[in-house]
C-alpha positions in Angstrom: 100.1 122.7 122.1 102.5 125.4 123.5 100.7 125.3 126.8 100.7 121.5 126.7 97.0 121.3 126.9 94.4 120.9 124.2 91.1 122.2 125.7 89.1 121.7 122.5 89.7 118.0 122.5 87.8 115.4 124.6 89.0 115.4 128.1 90.7 112.0 127.9 92.8 112.8 124.9 93.7 116.2 126.2 94.9 114.6 129.4 97.0 112.1 127.4 98.7 114.8 125.4 99.5 116.8 128.5 101.0 113.7 130.1 103.1 113.2 126.9 105.1 116.4 127.6 105.5 115.6 131.3 106.1 111.9 131.6 109.4 110.7 133.0 111.5 107.8 131.7 110.2 105.2 134.1 106.5 105.9 133.3 107.3 106.2 129.6 109.0 102.8 129.6 106.2 101.2 131.5 103.7 102.5 128.9 105.8 101.0 126.1 106.1 97.7 128.0 102.4 97.5 128.7 101.5 98.2 125.1 104.1 95.6 123.9 102.6 93.0 126.2 99.1 93.8 125.1 100.0 93.5 121.4 101.9 90.2 122.0 98.8 88.6 123.5 96.4 89.7 120.7 95.3 86.6 118.9 92.0 85.4 117.4 88.8 87.4 117.6 89.2 90.7 119.4 86.1 92.8 119.0 85.6 93.3 115.2 89.2 92.2 114.6 90.6 88.8 113.9 94.3 88.5 114.6 96.5 86.0 112.7 100.2 86.3 113.5 101.0 90.0 112.8 98.0 90.5 110.5 94.6 92.0 111.3 91.6 90.9 109.5 88.5 93.1 109.8 85.0 92.3 108.8 83.5 94.9 106.4 81.4 96.5 109.1 81.6 99.7 111.1 83.8 102.8 110.5 87.5 103.3 110.3 89.8 106.3 110.6 93.1 105.6 108.7 96.1 107.7 109.5 99.3 107.7 107.4 102.9 108.5 108.4 103.2 110.9 111.4 107.0 111.2 112.0 106.8 113.0 115.3 104.2 115.5 114.1 101.9 115.6 117.1 100.2 118.8 116.0 98.9 117.0 112.9 97.6 114.1 115.0 95.8 116.5 117.3 94.3 118.3 114.2 93.1 115.0 112.7 91.5 113.9 116.0 89.9 117.3 116.4 88.5 117.5 112.8 87.3 113.9 112.7 85.9 113.9 116.2 87.0 110.2 116.1 88.0 109.9 119.7 84.4 110.5 120.7 83.4 107.8 118.3 85.9 105.4 119.8 84.4 106.1 123.2 80.8 106.0 122.2 80.6 103.5 119.2 81.3 99.8 119.4 82.4 99.4 115.8 84.8 102.3 115.3 88.4 101.4 114.5 91.5 103.7 114.4 94.3 102.4 112.1 97.8 103.8 112.0 99.8 102.9 108.9 103.2 103.1 110.7 106.1 105.6 110.8 105.4 107.3 114.2 108.9 108.7 114.9 112.0 110.2 113.3 112.3 113.4 111.5 109.7 115.3 113.6 110.5 117.1 116.8 107.9 115.4 118.9 108.5 111.7 118.2 108.6 110.8 121.9 105.4 112.6 122.6 103.7 111.1 119.6 104.7 107.6 120.6 103.3 108.1 124.1 100.0 109.5 122.7 99.5 106.7 120.2 100.4 103.9 122.7 98.0 105.4 125.3 95.2 105.4 122.8 95.9 101.7 122.2 95.8 101.0 125.9 92.6 103.0 126.3 90.8 101.3 123.4 92.6 97.9 122.9 89.9 96.5 120.6 89.6 99.6 118.5 93.2 100.8 117.8 95.4 99.1 115.3 99.1 99.9 115.2 100.9 98.9 112.0 104.6 98.7 111.4 106.4 101.1 109.1 109.9 101.1 107.8 110.9 103.3 110.7 109.8 100.5 113.0 111.7 97.9 111.0 114.1 95.1 112.1 117.6 96.0 113.1 119.1 95.1 109.7 116.7 97.5 107.9 117.1 100.7 109.9 116.1 103.9 108.1 118.3 107.0 107.8 117.9 109.3 109.5 116.9 107.4 112.6 116.9 110.1 115.2 114.5 108.6 117.7 117.4 107.4 120.0 118.8 110.9 120.0 115.4 112.4 120.9 115.0 109.9 123.7 118.4 110.8 125.1 117.7 114.5 124.9 114.4 113.9 126.7 115.4 111.3 129.3 119.2 111.5 129.5 121.0 108.2 129.9 117.7 106.4 130.6 116.8 107.2 127.0 119.0 104.3 125.9 117.1 101.9 128.0 113.8 103.3 126.8 114.9 102.8 123.2 115.6 99.2 123.8 112.0 98.8 125.1 110.7 100.6 121.9 112.6 98.2 119.7 110.8 95.3 121.4 107.5 97.1 120.6 108.4 97.3 116.9 108.4 93.5 116.6 104.8 93.4 117.9 103.4 95.9 115.5 101.2 94.6 112.6 102.5 93.9 109.1 99.1 94.3 107.3 95.4 94.9 107.7 92.9 93.1 105.5 89.4 94.4 105.3 87.7 91.3 103.9 86.5 91.8 100.2 87.3 95.5 100.4 91.0 96.6 100.7 94.3 95.7 102.1 96.6 98.1 104.1 100.4 97.8 104.0 102.8 100.5 105.0 105.0 100.3 101.9 104.4 97.9 99.1 103.3 94.5 98.0 105.6 91.4 98.2 105.8 90.0 94.7 106.1 86.4 95.8 103.4 86.4 98.6 100.6 84.0 97.9 98.7 83.5 101.2 97.6 85.3 104.2 100.2 83.5 106.2 102.9 85.1 104.0 101.8 88.5 105.2 100.9 87.5 108.8 104.3 85.9 109.4 106.5 88.0 107.1 108.5 89.0 110.2 109.3 85.4 111.1 110.5 84.7 107.5 112.8 87.7 107.5 115.5 88.0 106.2 115.4 84.7 104.3 112.3 85.9 102.5 111.9 89.5 101.2 108.2 89.8 102.2 108.7 92.1 105.2 111.3 94.3 103.4 108.8 94.8 100.5 105.9 95.5 102.8 107.9 98.1 104.8 110.0 99.7 102.0 108.6 99.2 98.5 106.8 101.8 96.3 104.5 101.7 93.3 105.9 103.0 90.1 104.1 103.9 86.9 106.9 103.0 84.5 108.0 99.7 86.1 106.6 96.6 84.5 107.2 94.0 87.3 109.8 95.1 89.9 113.0 97.1 89.9 115.6 98.1 92.5 114.5 101.0 94.7 116.5 104.2 95.0 115.7 104.0 98.8 118.3 101.2 99.0 115.7 98.7 100.4 112.5 97.4 99.0 111.7 97.5 95.3 109.7 99.6 92.8 106.7 97.6 91.6 104.5 98.0 88.6 100.8 98.1 88.0 100.4 94.4 87.0 102.1 93.4 90.3 99.4 95.4 92.1 96.6 93.9 90.1 97.8 90.3 90.6 98.3 90.9 94.4 94.8 92.3 94.9 93.3 89.5 92.9 95.1 86.9 95.0 93.8 88.4 98.2 90.3 89.1 96.9 90.3 92.8 97.5 89.9 95.9 95.3 92.3 98.5 96.7 95.6 98.9 98.4 95.9 101.6 101.1 99.4 102.6 102.1 101.6 105.3 103.5 105.4 105.6 103.1 105.5 108.5 100.5 105.0 112.2 101.0 102.6 113.9 98.7 101.9 117.6 98.1 98.1 117.0 98.6 98.6 114.6 101.5 97.5 111.7 99.3 98.0 110.3 95.8 96.6 107.7 93.5 98.6 105.1 91.6 98.2 102.1 89.2 94.9 103.0 87.6 93.1 103.9 90.8 94.1 100.7 92.7 96.5 102.3 95.2 95.8 105.1 97.7 98.8 106.6 99.5 98.1 108.6 102.6 100.6 110.9 104.2 99.3 112.5 107.4 102.1 114.8 108.6 103.2 118.2 107.5 106.2 120.4 107.7 110.0 120.1 107.7 111.7 118.1 106.3 108.8 117.3 104.0 107.6 119.8 101.3 103.9 118.9 101.4 101.5 121.7 102.3 98.6 119.3 103.2 98.2 116.1 105.2 95.4 113.7 104.6 93.5 110.9 106.4 90.8 108.5 105.5 87.5 108.4 107.3 85.2 105.7 105.9 82.5 103.2 106.6 83.9 99.8 105.9 80.8 98.2 104.5 81.1 100.4 101.4 82.8 98.7 98.5 85.0 100.8 96.2 86.4 99.3 93.0 88.8 102.3 92.5 90.4 104.9 94.7 88.6 107.6 92.8 85.3 106.4 94.4 87.0 106.6 97.8 88.1 110.3 97.4 85.0 111.8 99.1 86.2 110.0 102.3 89.8 111.3 102.1 90.1 114.5 104.1 92.9 117.0 103.6 94.0 119.4 106.3 
């Protein structure tokens, strides 16, 4: 990474990462705009994906690599792609899907470079890369703190960084609220909206915000083992939700497990609510104390009733 090349990675990915350190503001903005336009056009059947609003439905077929919060940790993304060899599978396999659970920037030193790399992967494999929305890609009234992406853009691109940030904010609105693997699992960055009853509630949560709390819950909420239903969150947005809320939500959407990000964990992952929630955290280092990151590499046709059955497919690094 210090030499801005990654010779052990496939040539295409190594080239993208090298570009990430060299790209200027105009080329970076064009990449963001191209990805935003692509996402805005996604609708209906696209490969193995079915797009409804800002929700992705996936048939339980093929393989998926699921990556949690990155927060500007490009080194960990490189390590995941190297260890999983998933970029080769994207290039060579028709039914491989790469899913990011959100939170690409802020807090890490390479947020700009990580955004560029992830967006280039989307443009390279449009039917195989799913970019979800995290709380660090939330609407303007739910900005996280710290939100240092604008400062990183200014440091990298000077005054042009302000314009680039405006383009990235437009991108945020096109990222996906949820991923539903039919009869298997649901993926949401933060937590479950207590009042959500239908797929449309999830798919159009952004359009209902802020009148409905669906999007806020999906981006900000956390599971809690002592909460019975819901309680205020110490984050200042979202809520803490209890085990019964999780069970009711999974039953309504006819899936067995919730896969999420949003929380750091010493082991890179954790299990909540009687084995019904898997949290993935895929970045390491300051300001987070976890010594390991983790990602999920799994064949989607397998059915897991609890997260414990899924653990052999969770890889720590």
